C-alpha positions in Angstrom: 0.0 0.0 0.0 2.9 2.4 -0.5 4.2 4.1 -3.7 7.6 5.7 -3.8 8.8 8.3 -6.4 12.4 9.4 -6.6 12.4 13.1 -7.2 16.0 14.2 -6.7 19.2 12.3 -6.2 18.9 9.1 -8.2 19.4 10.7 -11.6 23.0 11.8 -11.4 22.4 15.1 -9.6 25.3 16.3 -7.5 23.5 16.6 -4.2 24.2 15.6 -0.6 20.6 14.6 -0.1 17.8 12.8 -1.9 14.2 13.9 -2.1 11.5 11.3 -2.4 7.7 11.4 -2.4 5.7 8.6 -0.8 2.0 8.0 -1.1 0.3 5.6 1.3 -3.1 4.3 0.4 -5.9 4.1 3.0 -5.1 1.4 5.5 -1.4 1.2 4.2 1.8 1.7 6.1 5.6 1.8 5.7 7.9 -0.7 7.3 8.8 -0.3 10.9 12.5 0.4 10.7 15.5 2.5 11.8 18.6 3.8 10.1 22.0 5.4 10.9 21.1 8.4 8.8 18.6 11.1 9.5 15.2 11.7 7.8 13.2 14.9 7.3 9.5 14.1 6.7 7.1 16.7 5.3 3.4 16.1 5.1 2.2 16.8 1.6 -1.3 15.3 1.1 -4.0 14.1 3.5 -3.4 13.0 7.1 -1.0 10.3 8.3 0.2 8.9 11.6 3.9 8.8 12.4 5.2 6.5 15.0 8.7 7.5 16.2 10.1 5.8 19.2 7.3 5.9 21.8 5.5 8.9 20.3 2.7 9.0 17.8 2.4 12.2 15.8 -0.4 13.2 13.4 1.1 14.6 10.1 -0.8 17.0 7.9 0.3 19.0 4.8 3.3 21.2 5.6 4.0 19.6 9.0 7.8 18.9 9.3 9.4 16.2 11.4 13.1 15.4 12.0 13.9 11.8 12.7 17.2 11.3 14.3 19.6 8.4 13.7 18.5 5.0 14.9 15.0 6.3 15.8 12.5 3.6 15.1 9.7 4.9 12.9 6.7 4.0 10.7 4.1 6.0 8.8 0.5 4.8 8.6 -2.6 6.0 6.8 -5.7 5.3 9.0 -8.0 7.5 6.9 -10.1 6.9 3.7 -8.0 9.3 1.6 -4.4 8.9 0.3 -1.6 10.2 2.5 1.4 11.7 0.8 4.7 12.9 2.3 8.1 14.1 1.1 11.2 12.5 2.6 14.7 14.0 2.6 17.6 11.7 3.3 21.3 11.7 2.9 22.4 10.7 -0.6 24.9 8.2 0.8 23.0 6.3 3.4 22.7 2.9 5.1 20.0 0.3 4.4 17.0 0.0 6.7 17.4 -2.1 9.9 14.7 -3.9 11.8 14.0 -2.4 15.2 
């Protein structure tokens, strides 16, 4: 239930970070994971629920959240409309780890 679109960073751009757009269908969710790199998540469409560590945060368009290294996180769509968000990550980054 998640679609990912690479916007910047995968096409030979000389950047230090990549910009991606994710869209989560109603009832969908991203994997529960952590990384050594940081994330910046920006709500773009609809409403989603971000679990980060022990916190649960509602994300709406233009909300910005910083996820620190090794913070366990997951994004969910518990609504009937698509939930979209932008994600900025380091260009050179580690693979996701299970919590």
